[in-house]
Structure formats: C-alpha cells, structure tokens
C-alpha positions as CSV (number, residue, x, y, z in Angstrom):
1,M,0.1,0.4,0.4
2,K,2.0,3.1,-1.1
3,I,0.2,6.1,0.6
4,V,3.4,8.5,1.1
5,P,3.3,9.9,-3.3
6,E,0.1,10.4,-3.2
7,I,0.3,13.0,0.1
8,R,3.3,14.5,-0.8
9,G,2.7,17.7,-2.6
10,I,0.3,18.2,0.8
11,S,1.2,22.1,1.2
12,D,4.0,23.1,3.9
13,P,1.8,25.2,6.6
14,Y,5.0,27.5,6.7
15,S,4.6,28.5,3.2
16,A,1.6,30.3,2.5
17,K,3.0,33.3,3.5
18,K,6.1,35.0,2.5
19,S,6.3,36.7,5.3
20,I,5.8,34.0,7.6
21,V,8.7,32.1,6.4
22,K,11.2,35.4,7.0
23,Q,10.0,35.1,10.7
24,T,11.3,31.4,11.6
25,I,14.5,31.4,11.4
26,N,17.5,28.7,11.9
27,A,19.5,29.9,14.5
28,N,23.0,29.4,12.3
29,Q,21.7,31.9,10.1
30,L,20.3,34.8,12.6
31,E,22.4,36.7,11.3
32,T,22.8,39.0,14.4
33,D,24.6,37.7,18.3
34,D,21.3,39.0,20.0
35,I,17.4,39.5,19.5
36,S,14.9,41.4,21.7
37,A,10.6,40.8,22.2
38,D,8.2,41.7,24.5
39,I,7.9,38.3,25.7
40,I,10.3,35.1,24.7
41,I,8.9,31.8,25.3
42,I,11.0,28.2,25.5
43,G,9.3,25.4,24.2
44,T,6.7,25.1,20.8
45,G,4.6,22.2,22.8
46,A,1.7,21.9,24.2
47,G,2.6,24.4,25.7
48,G,4.8,27.6,24.6
49,G,2.0,26.9,21.1
50,T,-1.1,27.4,23.2
51,S,0.6,30.5,24.4
52,A,1.9,31.5,21.7
53,E,-0.8,32.4,20.0
54,I,-2.7,34.0,22.4
55,L,0.2,36.1,23.2
56,A,0.9,37.0,19.7
57,Q,-2.9,37.7,19.7
58,A,-3.3,40.3,21.9
59,G,-0.4,42.3,20.5
60,L,2.7,41.6,22.2
61,K,5.8,40.7,20.1
62,V,6.6,37.1,21.2
63,L,9.8,35.0,20.2
64,M,9.5,31.6,20.1
65,I,12.9,29.5,20.8
66,E,12.6,26.1,19.9
67,E,15.8,23.3,20.0
68,G,14.8,20.7,17.6
69,P,14.7,21.1,13.7
70,L,11.4,22.4,11.4
71,K,9.9,19.9,10.5
72,T,6.7,20.2,8.0
73,T,4.5,17.4,6.1
74,R,7.2,17.0,2.9
75,D,9.0,15.3,5.5
76,F,6.9,13.0,7.5
77,K,7.4,10.0,5.2
78,M,5.6,7.2,7.8
79,D,9.2,6.1,8.5
80,E,10.2,4.9,11.7
81,Q,13.9,5.1,11.4
82,K,13.7,8.7,10.6
83,A,10.9,9.0,12.6
84,Y,12.8,8.4,15.7
85,A,16.1,10.3,14.8
86,D,14.0,13.6,13.5
87,L,11.4,14.5,16.2
88,Y,12.8,12.6,19.7
89,Q,14.6,13.0,22.2
90,E,17.8,11.5,22.0
91,N,16.7,9.7,18.5
92,A,13.6,7.9,20.7
93,G,16.4,6.7,23.3
94,R,15.3,9.0,26.8
95,A,16.1,6.8,29.8
96,T,15.6,6.8,33.5
97,K,19.4,6.4,35.2
98,D,19.2,3.0,35.6
99,G,17.4,2.3,31.9
100,G,14.2,0.5,33.4
101,I,12.5,3.3,31.9
102,G,12.3,4.4,28.3
103,I,11.4,7.9,27.6
104,L,9.0,9.5,24.6
105,Q,9.3,12.8,24.4
106,G,9.3,15.4,20.9
107,R,12.4,17.2,19.8
108,C,10.8,20.2,17.1
109,V,8.9,23.1,16.3
110,G,5.7,21.7,18.0
111,G,7.0,19.3,20.3
112,T,5.4,16.3,21.7
113,T,2.1,17.7,20.0
114,V,4.0,17.1,16.5
115,V,4.1,12.6,17.1
116,N,1.6,11.9,20.0
117,W,-1.5,10.1,18.9
118,T,-3.4,12.0,19.4
119,S,-5.7,11.1,22.8
120,S,-7.7,14.0,24.1
121,F,-8.4,14.1,28.4
122,R,-10.0,16.6,30.5
123,T,-8.1,16.2,33.7
124,P,-9.8,14.2,35.8
125,S,-12.1,16.4,38.7
126,H,-10.2,13.4,41.1
127,T,-6.5,15.1,40.1
128,L,-7.9,18.1,40.2
129,D,-9.9,18.0,44.1
130,Y,-6.0,16.6,45.3
131,W,-4.5,19.8,43.9
132,Q,-6.2,22.1,45.6
133,K,-6.3,20.0,48.5
134,T,-3.1,18.8,48.8
135,F,-1.1,21.9,47.2
136,Q,-3.1,24.2,47.5
137,V,-4.0,24.8,43.9
138,K,-6.3,27.8,43.2
139,G,-8.4,28.8,40.4
140,C,-7.8,24.8,39.1
141,S,-11.2,22.9,40.0
142,H,-13.1,21.1,38.0
143,S,-16.6,24.0,37.7
144,D,-13.5,26.1,36.8
145,M,-11.5,24.2,34.0
146,I,-14.6,23.4,31.9
147,P,-14.2,26.7,29.6
148,W,-11.3,26.1,28.7
149,F,-10.9,22.8,28.4
150,E,-14.4,23.7,26.4
151,K,-12.5,26.4,24.9
152,M,-9.4,24.6,23.5
153,E,-11.6,21.5,22.3
154,K,-13.1,23.6,20.1
155,R,-9.8,25.4,18.7
156,L,-8.4,22.1,17.8
157,N,-11.1,20.4,16.5
158,I,-11.5,17.9,20.1
159,S,-14.5,15.5,19.9
160,P,-14.4,10.6,20.5
161,W,-13.3,9.0,17.3
162,H,-15.4,6.3,16.0
163,G,-13.8,5.1,13.9
164,I,-12.2,2.1,16.3
165,N,-9.7,-0.5,14.1
166,E,-9.5,-3.6,15.5
167,N,-6.4,-2.7,17.5
168,N,-8.7,-0.8,19.4
169,S,-11.6,-3.3,19.5
170,V,-9.9,-5.9,21.8
171,L,-10.6,-3.7,24.7
172,K,-13.1,-3.1,23.6
173,E,-14.8,-6.4,23.0
174,G,-12.7,-8.1,26.9
175,C,-14.3,-5.7,28.9
176,E,-17.5,-5.8,27.4
177,K,-16.7,-10.0,28.4
178,L,-15.8,-9.2,31.9
179,N,-18.5,-6.1,32.4
180,I,-15.7,-3.5,32.6
181,P,-17.1,0.2,31.5
182,W,-15.6,1.8,28.4
183,K,-15.8,4.7,26.5
184,A,-14.1,6.4,23.3
185,I,-11.0,8.2,23.1
186,A,-11.4,12.1,22.0
187,R,-9.1,12.7,18.8
188,N,-7.3,16.0,18.1
189,V,-7.6,15.6,14.8
190,K,-9.8,17.1,11.1
191,G,-10.1,15.3,8.3
192,C,-7.6,12.1,9.6
193,W,-6.8,9.8,6.9
194,N,-7.0,6.6,9.2
195,L,-3.5,5.7,9.0
196,G,-1.8,4.9,11.7
197,Y,1.3,6.2,11.8
198,C,0.8,9.1,13.8
199,G,4.0,8.7,16.0
200,M,6.2,10.1,12.6
201,G,4.4,12.5,12.5
202,C,0.8,14.0,10.2
203,P,1.5,13.4,6.6
204,T,-1.8,14.2,6.2
205,N,-2.0,17.6,8.5
206,A,-4.9,16.5,10.1
207,K,-3.3,15.9,13.5
208,Q,-4.3,19.7,14.6
209,S,-0.6,19.5,16.4
210,M,0.9,22.9,17.5
211,L,2.9,22.5,14.3
212,V,-0.3,23.7,12.1
213,T,-2.5,25.3,14.3
214,T,-1.5,27.6,17.3
215,I,2.4,28.9,15.9
216,P,0.6,29.7,12.3
217,D,-1.2,31.9,14.0
218,A,1.3,33.5,16.1
219,L,3.4,33.9,13.0
220,E,0.3,35.6,11.2
221,H,0.3,38.3,14.4
222,G,3.2,38.9,13.6
223,A,5.4,36.2,16.2
224,T,9.2,35.3,15.7
225,L,10.3,30.8,15.5
226,L,14.0,31.0,16.1
227,Y,14.7,26.9,15.7
228,Q,17.8,25.0,16.4
229,A,18.5,26.7,19.4
230,R,19.5,25.1,22.3
231,V,18.6,27.6,25.3
232,E,21.8,27.2,27.7
233,R,20.7,28.7,30.9
234,L,18.8,31.9,31.8
235,L,20.6,35.4,32.8
236,I,20.1,36.2,36.2
237,K,20.0,39.1,38.6
238,N,17.7,40.4,41.6
239,N,15.9,37.7,40.9
240,K,15.0,38.9,37.3
241,I,16.5,37.1,34.3
242,T,17.8,39.5,32.2
243,G,18.6,37.4,29.5
244,V,18.8,33.9,28.2
245,E,21.7,32.5,26.7
246,C,21.5,29.8,23.4
247,I,23.9,28.2,21.4
248,A,22.9,27.3,17.3
249,L,23.0,23.7,17.0
250,D,23.6,22.4,13.7
251,D,22.0,20.3,11.0
252,N,23.6,17.0,13.4
253,K,21.9,18.6,17.3
254,H,25.2,19.3,17.6
255,K,26.1,22.6,19.0
256,T,27.8,25.2,17.5
257,S,30.3,28.2,18.0
258,K,27.3,30.5,17.6
259,K,25.8,32.4,20.4
260,I,22.7,34.2,20.4
261,I,21.0,36.1,23.7
262,A,17.8,36.9,23.7
263,S,16.7,39.2,26.1
264,A,12.8,40.7,26.5
265,P,10.8,42.0,29.8
266,Y,9.2,38.6,30.1
267,V,10.4,34.6,30.4
268,I,8.2,32.2,30.4
269,L,9.6,28.9,29.9
270,A,7.6,26.0,27.9
271,G,10.3,23.0,27.6
272,G,8.9,19.6,28.9
273,A,9.6,18.6,32.3
274,I,12.4,17.4,31.8
275,N,14.5,20.3,29.8
276,G,12.6,23.0,31.8
277,P,13.7,21.9,35.3
278,A,17.6,21.1,34.0
279,L,17.6,24.8,32.0
280,M,16.8,25.8,35.9
281,L,19.6,23.9,37.2
282,R,22.1,24.7,35.0
283,S,20.7,28.7,35.3
284,N,21.3,28.4,39.1
285,A,17.7,29.8,39.7
286,P,17.1,31.1,42.7
287,D,14.9,27.9,44.9
288,P,15.4,28.5,48.7
289,N,13.9,25.0,49.8
290,K,15.9,23.0,47.5
291,R,12.8,21.7,44.8
292,I,13.5,22.6,41.4
293,G,13.2,18.8,39.4
294,K,11.9,17.0,42.4
295,R,8.9,14.8,41.7
296,T,8.8,14.1,38.5
297,F,6.7,12.1,37.7
298,L,5.9,9.3,34.4
299,H,2.8,7.8,34.4
300,P,5.7,4.6,33.9
301,T,3.7,2.1,31.1
302,V,3.5,-1.4,30.8
303,F,2.1,-4.1,28.6
304,S,0.6,-6.7,27.2
305,F,0.9,-8.7,23.8
306,A,-2.0,-11.5,22.9
307,Q,-2.1,-13.4,19.5
308,F,-5.5,-14.1,18.1
309,D,-6.1,-16.1,14.5
310,K,-7.8,-13.2,12.9
311,E,-6.2,-10.1,11.8
312,I,-5.2,-7.2,14.0
313,S,-2.8,-5.2,11.7
314,P,-2.6,-3.2,14.7
315,F,0.7,-0.9,12.7
316,Y,-3.1,1.0,10.7
317,G,-6.2,3.3,12.0
318,A,-6.6,5.7,14.6
319,P,-3.9,4.5,17.1
320,Q,-5.6,5.0,20.5
321,S,-10.1,5.1,20.2
322,I,-11.1,2.4,23.1
323,Y,-10.0,3.5,27.0
324,S,-11.3,1.8,30.6
325,D,-10.5,3.7,33.3
326,H,-12.3,1.6,35.3
327,F,-8.4,0.8,38.0
328,Q,-7.8,4.4,38.2
329,W,-9.3,5.2,40.6
330,K,-11.2,2.4,42.3
331,N,-9.3,2.9,46.0
332,G,-9.4,6.4,45.4
333,T,-6.4,9.0,44.4
334,T,-4.2,7.7,47.2
335,G,-3.9,3.8,48.6
336,P,-2.5,1.1,46.1
337,L,-1.7,2.3,42.6
338,G,-4.1,3.1,39.9
339,Y,-3.3,2.1,36.1
340,K,-5.8,2.9,33.0
341,L,-6.2,0.6,30.0
342,E,-5.4,1.7,26.9
343,V,-4.4,0.6,23.3
344,P,0.0,1.0,21.9
345,P,0.2,0.0,18.2
346,L,3.0,-1.7,17.1
347,H,4.9,-0.4,14.4
348,P,7.6,-3.3,13.3
349,A,10.5,-1.5,14.1
350,I,9.7,-0.8,17.6
351,S,7.6,-3.8,18.6
352,S,11.1,-5.6,17.6
353,I,12.5,-3.9,20.9
354,M,9.3,-4.0,22.4
355,L,8.6,-7.7,22.5
356,M,12.1,-8.1,24.2
357,G,13.0,-11.7,22.1
358,Y,16.0,-12.7,20.4
359,G,16.9,-15.5,18.0
360,S,14.1,-18.2,16.6
361,S,11.7,-17.2,19.2
362,H,11.8,-13.4,18.4
363,V,12.1,-13.9,14.7
364,A,8.2,-16.0,15.2
365,D,7.1,-13.8,17.4
366,M,7.6,-11.1,14.7
367,A,6.0,-12.5,12.4
368,K,2.7,-12.6,13.9
369,L,3.4,-9.5,14.3
370,N,0.0,-9.1,12.1
371,N,-2.0,-11.0,14.6
372,T,-0.6,-9.3,17.3
373,H,-1.8,-6.6,20.0
374,A,-0.6,-5.0,23.0
375,M,-2.5,-3.5,25.9
376,L,-1.2,-0.4,28.1
377,A,-1.4,-0.1,31.5
378,L,-0.5,3.6,32.4
379,L,-0.2,4.0,35.9
380,R,-0.6,6.7,38.2
381,D,2.7,8.0,40.1
382,G,2.8,10.8,42.6
383,F,-0.9,10.5,44.8
384,D,1.1,8.3,47.8
385,D,4.1,8.4,49.9
386,D,5.3,5.7,48.0
387,S,5.5,7.4,45.3
388,E,7.7,10.4,44.9
389,G,8.3,9.5,41.9
390,A,11.6,11.3,39.5
391,S,14.3,13.8,40.7
392,I,16.2,15.3,37.7
393,T,20.2,16.4,38.0
394,L,22.2,17.3,35.6
395,S,25.5,14.9,33.8
396,D,28.7,16.5,33.7
397,N,27.8,18.8,30.1
398,G,25.0,20.1,31.8
399,S,22.0,17.3,30.3
400,P,19.1,16.4,31.9
401,I,19.2,12.9,34.1
402,V,16.1,11.3,35.3
403,D,16.6,9.6,38.7
404,Y,13.0,7.4,39.1
405,P,13.8,4.7,42.2
406,M,11.0,1.4,41.2
407,N,10.0,0.5,44.2
408,D,7.4,-2.8,46.1
409,Y,5.1,0.3,45.7
410,L,5.2,1.0,42.3
411,F,5.8,-3.4,41.2
412,D,2.7,-4.2,42.7
413,G,0.4,-1.8,40.6
414,I,2.9,-3.7,37.5
415,K,1.9,-6.4,38.9
416,R,-2.3,-6.0,39.0
417,A,-2.0,-3.8,36.7
418,Y,-0.5,-7.0,33.6
419,L,-3.6,-9.3,35.4
420,S,-5.8,-6.8,34.4
421,M,-4.9,-6.8,31.0
422,A,-4.2,-10.5,30.2
423,E,-8.1,-10.8,31.8
424,V,-9.3,-8.8,29.0
425,Q,-6.9,-9.6,25.9
426,F,-7.9,-12.6,26.8
427,A,-11.7,-12.7,27.9
428,A,-11.6,-10.7,24.0
429,G,-10.4,-14.3,22.5
430,A,-6.6,-14.2,22.0
431,K,-4.8,-17.3,21.9
432,R,-2.2,-17.2,23.6
433,V,-1.3,-14.4,26.4
434,R,2.7,-12.7,27.0
435,P,3.6,-10.4,29.6
436,A,6.4,-7.6,28.5
437,H,8.9,-9.2,30.9
438,Q,12.1,-10.4,30.7
439,H,11.1,-13.7,30.9
440,G,7.9,-14.1,30.4
441,E,6.4,-16.2,28.3
442,W,3.7,-17.3,25.6
443,F,0.7,-18.9,28.1
444,D,-3.0,-20.3,26.1
445,S,-5.5,-19.5,28.4
446,Y,-5.5,-16.8,31.6
447,E,-5.5,-19.7,34.1
448,S,-1.8,-20.6,33.2
449,F,-1.6,-16.9,33.2
450,K,-1.7,-16.2,37.1
451,K,0.3,-19.9,37.4
452,G,3.3,-18.9,35.3
453,F,2.9,-15.1,36.0
454,H,3.8,-15.2,39.9
455,K,6.7,-16.6,39.4
456,L,8.6,-14.1,37.8
457,E,10.5,-11.8,39.4
458,H,10.2,-8.0,38.7
459,K,12.8,-5.2,39.2
460,V,14.6,-3.0,37.3
461,S,14.9,-4.0,33.5
462,N,13.1,-7.0,34.5
463,N,10.0,-5.6,32.3
464,L,9.4,-3.1,29.4
465,V,8.3,-0.1,31.4
466,G,7.4,2.9,29.5
467,S,6.2,6.9,29.5
468,A,5.5,9.0,26.4
469,H,3.8,11.7,29.8
470,V,6.1,14.1,31.4
471,M,5.6,15.5,34.2
472,G,5.9,18.5,37.7
473,G,9.5,19.1,38.0
474,L,8.0,22.7,38.6
475,P,5.3,21.4,40.7
476,M,2.3,24.6,41.5
477,G,0.9,25.6,44.4
478,E,0.4,28.1,47.4
479,N,2.2,25.9,49.6
480,K,6.0,27.3,49.2
481,E,7.4,24.1,51.1
482,I,6.9,21.8,47.8
483,C,5.0,24.1,45.0
484,L,7.6,26.1,43.2
485,V,5.0,28.4,40.8
486,D,2.0,30.0,41.9
487,S,-1.5,29.0,40.7
488,D,-0.8,32.0,37.9
489,C,2.5,29.4,36.8
490,K,4.2,32.3,38.0
491,Y,8.0,31.3,39.2
492,H,7.7,32.0,43.4
493,Y,10.7,33.2,43.6
494,L,11.5,35.3,39.5
495,D,9.9,38.7,39.2
496,N,9.4,38.0,35.0
497,L,8.9,33.7,34.7
498,W,6.4,32.6,34.2
499,V,5.9,28.2,32.9
500,F,3.4,27.0,31.2
501,D,3.9,23.0,30.7
502,G,3.0,19.9,32.2
503,S,6.5,20.6,34.5
504,V,3.7,22.5,37.0
505,F,1.3,19.7,37.4
506,P,2.3,18.7,41.0
507,T,1.5,15.9,40.1
508,S,0.8,12.7,37.4
509,I,-3.1,13.4,36.3
510,G,-3.8,10.3,35.4
511,T,-4.5,10.4,31.4
512,N,-2.6,11.4,28.7
513,P,-2.2,15.0,29.1
514,Q,-1.9,17.0,26.5
515,L,-6.0,18.6,26.5
516,S,-5.1,19.6,29.9
517,I,-1.5,21.5,29.3
518,Y,-3.7,23.0,26.3
519,A,-6.5,23.9,29.2
520,L,-4.6,25.1,31.6
521,V,-2.2,27.2,29.3
522,C,-5.1,28.7,27.6
523,K,-6.5,30.2,31.2
524,Q,-2.8,31.7,32.6
525,A,-1.6,32.5,29.2
526,T,-5.0,34.7,28.4
527,K,-4.9,36.2,32.2
528,L,-1.2,36.6,31.2
529,A,-2.1,38.3,28.6
530,K,-4.0,40.9,30.1
531,K,-1.7,41.6,32.4
532,L,0.8,43.4,30.3
533,Q,-1.8,44.7,27.9
534,K,-2.5,46.7,30.6
535,N,1.3,47.3,31.4
C-alpha cells in the first residue's frame, strides 16, 4: 500500500505567506548575536504553542525559541527510522538513569504534539481536587477548568473518535465480556486519513498539533520562531531574568560556536518537565527549598501482548480510540497504585524492541505481528507517600539525568496491571498472551497465565516500562515548601518568569496530558496577556 507519494504534495503550513517564512529563523542563519521581544517563550509544544498564539493575538511581540528542527508535512514519510532520529529527544532513546523506564518525548517545532497519538482527555476531577487539597492550588477546580477545556477542544477540533480499528476493538470486546466499563477516546484531528502512523508526524496535516494550528497563527500575528537554538541558561540578576543564552545547533544536533542572547521583559518556560527543570538547574535559579526537578512523574507504562487467529494489523488505523478507567480510581485518589487501560500501535521497528526476544523465537513472534495485539496500563504516580517520582539532576555536560527509583509500591501496581490486561485479552478471544517481561512466556489461558506470572521476578529492567507523559518538577501551588510556581504558574522566586507546560503538575494526572496542558495554559496565558496589555 503506497500512500506517501499520494500525499507528499500537501501544503507546508509555513509556506502560505512569505511574511511567515521570514519570521521562521534557523539559529545558524540569524544575522546578529542578539534578539529581543516583548516576551520570550522557550519551547513550542503544547504549552509554548498555546501561549504563543494567545500572546501574539494580544498584540505582544513574541519570540518562540525551539531546540529542535522545523519539520513539516513533506518530511513526514511514515518511516520509523527517520522519524525517531528527526523528531524525538535523544533519537527516541531517552531513559531513566538506571535504564528502567524508556521515555518518548518530541524534539522539534511543535514538540510532542507533533508525534503523540492524538488522545485528548480532560484532567480528572479526582486529580484537580487532590491538587487543591494537598498543594493549595487555586482557581483550577473542575468547574473552573470547564470553559478552558471547551475552548481548546473547539480550537483543536477535539471530539470522540468512532472509527475503531481491530487493535482497539480488542480492549472494547474484552471489557464488555467482563462487564468492565469503557469509553471512546477524543482526538485532536480534522479530516483524519486513519493511517495509523501518528507517532512519525502526520503526513496529511490532519493532526491538530501546534505545528499546524497555534504556531502558524502566532506567526500570522507577528511572532518570530527561532529554531535549532538550545537554551543553555537563563541570565538572572536581582530576581529577574535579564537574558536567555542560546547556542545554535547544526543539522546533526551538535552545538556550534554561535551564541545568541535573547532578551525580553517577560519569559515563559515551556520546555517540558525534563528539559525545563534542567535549564533552571543550569541557570542556578533561586530555589530556597531545593525543589527544582523533584517530584517528576512519568505515568510508568507496562505492556501485555496477545496473539489472535484473526488479523489485528496493529499498525493501521487511529492508534488509540478506546480506554477504560475501571482500575484507575477503585481505591480512591491515594492508596494502591491505579492504572488506565489503553492500546498502543505496533509498528515493526519499535515492536522488535518491545517484544524483548531474540533468536528464532523472536523471529517467529515478529512474523506474527499482523495477528498481534498489545495493551498498555498507564500507572498513575504521585498520589501516595510511596510514589515520589523522579528527580532531575545534571550530567557533567549539563544535560538532564532522570533518576526514578522503582520500588515495591510501583511493582505492586505493575503486577496487578499485568493480570488485568491479560484477563481482558483472553476475554476478547486471544489464543496466547505474554507479559512484556524479560522472562515472560506465552500462555494459552488466563489460568495458566496467573500461575506462570506469579513465578516471575519483578525488578529494574526485567519489565518493559515506558513513558510518553512527563509531568512535574516545577509544581504549582501556594504551598511554597513543596511548590515552585503559584496558581497562575508564575515562578515564586523570579519576578518575570512563568512556567506554562506539564512541569507545573504537582502529580501525574492519570490520563494522557496534552488537553490538560492546553486548557491550563490557555487559562494562564489569557490572564497573563491581560496583565501585560495593562502595563
């Protein structure tokens, strides 16, 4: 099925007007060593893109700074090898310090919104209530947030998706057999072709990422985009940021000798919950309680594989369209770790890693990929004293290190999640099920699975654990002992810095975070725009 040649000619969102093209600048081609604006936004993902549009529409001179490259429709060829190298942090190889959790994050103009699977959920009310009670977050109750969810849902064409592929149908059918509730997932798409390669960048511009929505609109309103510019540090004097020091990166992501100083009266940090805290640490930002980078959460995610007699084709169709929160809040907000059930797509290259095999048995498993299904359990971390998450520190070269200890509390949740996933898969008609564990075997019934599974040892690197959701590290709230930004997302200890991304979440949220970031940043950026218009 040759699709790419048919869609290669779809227009580049930046080529519509020459004026916009002039406002997108590769840092290597910037003719000066300094640049200024009314407000600087560091990062162009869900937080950076949303705030850029709102502030540019308010008449402010906005400068967006992005470390990654500018890629557009013509670059998205549904090629795993190229996409992981071009669009992801560390070529999709980012991981925790001990290698126990792999982390997928975008690294391009538009950030992770370019490569995510389009799943869009409102922040659960359980989570918002917990933040209000525990961290003294103000103005973010469920009722407070509804208009902002609605606004961003309309802006990004978010609505439930009903084109369920066979891969997601397994979760639906298994839940129905077990009387487990399930729901359809809302997606931020418009005119989706149902190709299934969302993680490699949308080749039809159907995905309503920041790349094709808010960033072009910000440019239309006079914003400037500086890309391939790595922000090394914030220049701080008397509790104010006086400049943003950048290094231009070449096309191979290596630093060049070109240094750029950007300046503005106001700065927004939207670099994500790993790179943002790392930048603050490199900048020696004021942090009296030593909280920068603490309580960083990942939604640790585990996987279960199943083989069917029927064709699954797990690489085609909308990647995620069905979910179940049945196991998410069974014990309330605190207590044993809860988890959300969803389905990942299985493309050949990444599947060859996820199946964790070798030799002839691995070849046999890959040969059955067309009949293979995977389920994932997204574990909700940060709501219990035994779930402190990760801490971000710096390596010798200033890059971030993510230290996430995997303890008995987490492994208890992982073990229960494996059992839940296997039960659903067998209920849906799976002939064989295997946990994504280094020593996991294929089992031909749920009873044999339970017996064999309990013999497995669970420790770091034995289980395949991944994350595509990074949150926390610069948490919001009025409790300054544990929070770094206030309820408006202004940094407590700097007069002109706001943080507009998922790093402000005091815990994980228990669901895919993009809509939570969009709505929160829409709320906060709108308030900031009104404040700056008065000044």
